[in-house]
N, C-alpha and C positions, 0 to 999 in steps of 0.2 A: 471363473470367478472364485475367489477363495472364500472359505467359510468363516463367518465372524462368531467367535464364542464370547458371550458376555455374561457368563455364569457369575463372575465375581461382582459385576455391577448390579445385577438383579438381586443377588443375595445380600449385598450390602445395603441396597435400598430397603429391602424387606426387613432386615435386621434393625435398620434405623427407625422404621415406622413401628415395629414391635417394641422397640426400646421406649419410644414416646408413649406407647399405649400401656405400659406397665401400670398395674393397679386397677385397670378396667376390669369389670366382671365378665366371667365366662369366656366365650369365644372371642370377645372383643380385645382380649389381651393375648390370644393364642394364634388366631387365624389372620393372615395378612389382610384379606379383603374386608372382613368385619372390623379389624383394627383400623384400617385406613378410613373407612366410612365414619367410624366413631370419632377418630381424630379430627376429620374435616368438620364434623358437627361441633365437637368440643371447641375447636379453635374459632369457629364462626361465632359461637355463643360467647366465648371469652372476649373476642374483639368487640362485639355489640355491648356486652355488659360492662366493659371498662369505661365506656362512654355513659352508660345508664347509671353507673355508680355515682358519677359526678352529679347527675340530675337528682338522684335519690337523696344524696347528702344535702344538697341545697334545699330540697323540699323539707327535710327533717329540720334543718337549721331554721327555716322560716317558721315552721310550726312551733318550735320551741320559743323563738323570739315573740311570736304572736301571743302564745300563752302567757309569757312573762309580762308582755305589754298590757294584756287584758287585766292581769292582777293589779297593775299600777294605773288602771283607768284610762287606757289609751289604745287606739287601734294600731295594728301593725303598719298600715300605710302612712298614717300620721307620724308614727315614731320614725320611720325611715326617711320621710320627707323632712321632718324637723331636724334630724341628725345631719342630713345633707346640707340644709340651710345653716346649721350651726358650725359646719366644718368638721364634724366627727368623721374620721377616716377609717373607723373600724369596720372590717368586713363582716358578713353574716356569720361566718364560722366563729369568729372571736366574740361577736355579740351573743351567739347561742351559748358558748362556753361561759360567758359572764352570767347569762340568765340562769344557767344550771348551777354553777359553782360559787359565784359571788353575787348574791341577790342584792346586796346593799349597793354595790357599784352600779348594777344595772338599774336599780331604783333611782339612783342619782341621775343617770342618763335619761331615764324616762321622765323624771320630774322637769329637767331642763327642756325636753322635747315638748312636754305638756304645757309648760309656760309659754313657749313660742307658739304652739298651736292655738292656745286660748287667746293670746294676744292677736294673732292673725285673724282668728274668727271674729273677735270683737271689732277689729278694723274693717273686716268685710261686711259685718252687720251695719256699721256706721256708713260705709260707702253705699250699701244697698239702700239704706234709708234716704241718703242724700239723692241718689239717683231716682228713687221713687218720687221724692218731693219735686225734683226737676221735671220729671215726666208729667206730674200733675200740673205744675205751673205752665208747661208748654201746652197742655190740653186746654187749660183755662184760657190762655192767651189765644189759642186757635178758635175757641168758642166765641170769644169777644170779637175777633176779627171776622168770623163768619156772620155774626149778628150785624156788625157794621156794614158788611158787604150786602147783606139782605136788605138793610134799610136803604142803602144807596140804590140798589137795583129796583126796589119798590118805589122809590121816589122818581126814578127815571121813567117809569111807566106812566 
C-alpha cells in the first residue's frame, strides 16, 4: 500500500484556523489547539447572541415606549391595544424612536389611544352596570317564583 502524505492539507487547515483566531490573546492566537477551541466557543457565542440581540432590542424598545406612555398617563398594554384598534401600524422600533426623538408626535398617538381606552372603559362600566341590574332582576324573579312554589306546596299539604 502506498503512503499518503497530507502535509499541505493539515498545514492549510491549521493556517486557516490561526488566521480566524488573529487578535485573540496569548496562545489562543498562536497554538492550533487553543485557537481551535477558542474559535469554536466564539462562534457558538456569536450564533447565540445574534438571536439574543433581537430579544434585547425588543425589550429596550418596550421599556422606552412604556416610560413615554406613563408620562402621558397611559399604560403600555393599553397604548399598544388602542393603537392596534385604531389601525396604527407603527412597530415598536419606530414607536420607541418617536418616544425618544419626537415627544410631541408620541404624545399625539398617546392622546388618541387614551381617548379610545377611556371610551372603552366607560362602555365596559355601563355594560357591567346593566349586567348587574339584570342579575339582580333575575334573582328577584327567582325569589318570587320560589315563594309562589312554597305557597302552592304548603296548600297541597
